[in-house]
TORRO-662091 format. One record per residue (C-alpha): x, y, z. Coordinates in steps of 0.5 Angstrom, whole numbers. Each point is the difference from the previous one (the first is absolute). Layout:
BEGIN
SITE    px    py    pz
SITE     X     Y     Z
...
# end
This chain:
BEGIN
SITE    px    py    pz
SITE    -7   182   159
SITE    -8     1     2
SITE    -1     6    -5
SITE    -7     1     2
SITE     1     0     7
SITE     5     5    -1
SITE    -5     4    -5
SITE    -5     0     6
SITE     5     2     5
SITE     3     6    -3
SITE    -6     3    -2
SITE    -2     1     7
SITE     7     3     1
SITE     3     7    -1
SITE     6     0    -4
SITE     5     6    -1
SITE     2     3    -6
SITE     7     1    -2
SITE     5    -2    -5
SITE     3    -7    -2
SITE     7     1     0
SITE     4     6    -2
SITE    -3     0    -7
SITE    -6    -4     1
SITE    -7     2    -1
SITE    -4     3     5
SITE    -5    -3     4
SITE    -6     3     2
SITE    -3     0     7
SITE    -6    -4     0
SITE    -6     0     5
SITE    -3    -6     4
SITE    -6    -3    -3
SITE    -6    -4     2
SITE     2    -5    -5
SITE     4    -1    -6
SITE    -2     2    -7
SITE     0    -5    -5
SITE    -2     2    -7
SITE    -3    -6    -5
SITE     2     1    -7
SITE    -4    -2    -6
SITE     6    -2    -4
SITE     8    -1     0
SITE     1     7    -2
SITE     7     3     2
SITE    -2     7     0
SITE    -6    -1     4
SITE     4    -4     5
SITE     6     5     1
SITE    -5     6     1
SITE    -5    -4     5
SITE     6    -1     5
SITE     3     7    -1
SITE    -7     3     1
SITE     1    -4     7
SITE    -3    -7     0
SITE     3    -5     4
SITE    -1    -6    -5
SITE    -3    -2    -6
SITE    -4    -6    -2
SITE    -1    -3    -7
SITE    -5    -5    -3
SITE     2    -6    -4
SITE    -4    -5    -3
SITE     5    -6     1
SITE     0    -1    -7
SITE     4     5    -4
SITE     7    -2     2
SITE     3     5    -5
SITE    -3     6     3
SITE     4    -1     6
SITE     6     3    -3
SITE    -4     7     0
SITE    -2    -2     7
SITE     8     0     2
SITE     1     7    -4
SITE    -6     3     4
SITE     3    -2     7
SITE     7     2    -2
SITE    -3     7    -2
SITE    -4     0     7
SITE     6    -1     4
SITE     4     6    -4
SITE    -6     4     4
SITE     1    -3     7
SITE     5    -6     2
SITE    -4    -3     5
SITE    -7    -1    -5
SITE    -3    -6     2
SITE    -3    -3    -7
SITE    -6    -5     0
SITE    -3    -4    -5
SITE    -8    -2     0
SITE     0    -7    -4
SITE    -7     0    -2
SITE    -1    -7    -4
SITE     4    -6    -2
SITE     3    -2     7
SITE     0    -7    -1
SITE     5     1    -5
SITE     5     3     5
SITE     6    -4     2
SITE     6     2     5
SITE     4     2    -7
SITE    -6     5    -1
SITE     1     3     7
SITE     7     0     0
SITE     0     4    -7
SITE    -5     5     3
SITE     5     2     6
SITE     6     1    -5
SITE    -5     5    -4
SITE     0     4     7
SITE    -7    -2     2
SITE     0     0     8
SITE    -7    -4     1
SITE    -6    -3    -4
SITE    -7     0     1
SITE    -4    -6     0
SITE    -8    -1     0
SITE    -3    -5     4
SITE    -1    -4    -6
SITE     8    -1    -1
SITE     3    -7     1
SITE     1    -1     8
SITE     7    -3    -3
SITE     3     7    -1
SITE     0     1     7
SITE     5    -5     1
SITE     4     2    -6
SITE     5     5     5
SITE     4     4    -5
SITE     5     5     4
SITE    -2     7     0
SITE    -6    -1    -4
SITE    -6     1     5
SITE    -7    -3    -1
SITE    -7     5     1
SITE    -6    -3     0
SITE    -6     3    -3
SITE    -6     0     5
SITE    -7     2    -2
SITE    -6     2     4
SITE    -6    -5     1
SITE    -6     0     4
SITE    -1    -4     6
SITE     1    -1     7
SITE     5    -6    -1
SITE     4     3    -6
SITE     5     3     5
SITE     1    -7     4
SITE     1    -3    -7
SITE     5     6    -2
SITE     4    -1     6
SITE     3    -7    -2
SITE     4     4    -4
SITE     5     1     6
SITE     2    -7     0
SITE     4     2    -6
SITE     7     2     2
SITE     2     3    -7
SITE    -5     5    -1
SITE     3     7     1
SITE    -6     4    -1
SITE    -7     0    -2
SITE    -4     5    -5
SITE    -7     2     2
SITE    -4    -1    -6
SITE    -5     4     3
SITE    -5     5    -4
SITE     0     6     4
SITE    -5     5    -2
SITE     2     7    -3
SITE    -3     3     7
SITE     4    -5     5
SITE     0     6     5
SITE    -8    -1     0
SITE     1    -7     2
SITE    -3    -2     7
SITE     3    -3     6
SITE    -4    -7    -2
SITE     2     1    -7
SITE     8     0     2
SITE    -1    -6     5
SITE    -2    -4    -6
SITE     7     2    -3
SITE     4     0     6
SITE    -3    -7     2
SITE     4    -3    -6
SITE     6     5     1
SITE     1    -3     7
SITE    -1    -7    -3
SITE     6     0    -4
SITE     5     4     4
SITE     5     0    -5
SITE     2     7    -2
SITE    -5     3    -5
SITE    -1     4    -7
SITE    -6     3    -1
SITE    -3     3    -7
SITE    -2     7     0
SITE    -3     5    -5
SITE     3     6    -3
SITE    -2     7     4
SITE    -2    -3     6
SITE    -2     5     5
SITE     2     1     7
SITE    -6    -4     3
SITE     2    -6    -4
SITE     7     0     2
SITE    -2     0     7
SITE    -5    -6    -1
SITE     6    -4    -4
SITE     4     1     7
SITE    -5    -3     4
SITE     1    -6    -4
SITE     7    -1     2
SITE     4    -1    -7
SITE     8     1    -1
SITE    -1     3    -7
SITE    -5     2    -5
SITE     0    -1    -8
SITE    -2     5    -5
SITE    -1    -2    -7
SITE     3     5    -5
SITE    -5     3    -5
SITE     1     5    -5
SITE     6     4    -2
SITE     7    -1     4
SITE    -2     8     2
SITE    -7    -2     3
SITE     3    -6     4
SITE     6     4     3
SITE    -5     5     2
SITE    -4    -6     3
SITE     6    -2     4
SITE     2     6     3
SITE    -7     1     2
SITE    -1    -6     3
SITE     7     0     4
SITE    -2     6     3
SITE    -6    -2     2
SITE     3    -6     3
SITE     5     4     4
SITE    -5     4     3
SITE    -4    -6     2
SITE     6    -3     3
SITE     1     7     4
SITE    -7     0     3
SITE     1    -7     1
SITE     5     1     5
SITE    -4     5     4
SITE    -6    -5     0
SITE     1    -7     3
SITE    -7    -2    -2
SITE     2     0    -7
SITE     7    -3     0
SITE     0    -6    -5
SITE     3    -7     3
SITE     6    -3    -4
# end
């Protein structure tokens, strides 16, 4: 199943509350949001993973250097813990190095651990795009570079059928809300070129103006890096989720701010 696609679409739909069965756990009602919310965790910590999902995150993103296979046992425990907080949680793994050592067996193992998608940079071996593993999707990290030709260059990613989405690795300023139309056009040119569903990094404590600017980029999910204590992260998740709900409400009433899929 396309877990990422499900996460993107469910975020924009209201879901009613209720109970699962006669004695099941109650499900809280969720409001539609402008984008899904993914929390990037610095470690494979079970408590932090479960806490983030219970606080309202739609998915988690972990980081692995591709070298220490022994640490993957902790990854499985973190993913299993997260699923106790929400059965539909989508978990990704950002692989930061040692890509040349990755083989099909490695990817199969990651899927067995509960990883739904992996993020690879542009420097990763192209052969990895051909190693199709059922229920393990591939996301490509796309950096922002200067130059009028860059959008034309990056558009060639659309030739690869096995890419499920892109992570727009943009360094947006803390005052994204102050960006001009011309500023946004540089980012939008790359966004339109790749055409895949997109995830975008955001900083904590973004303002309402920042959120409106993010909407103009047409992304399907935002990635917030966890920082500080679990309590601090929970507060950040709550604040950002509420902001995404508000922006979605305003977006429906303002066609000019509608994002494209």
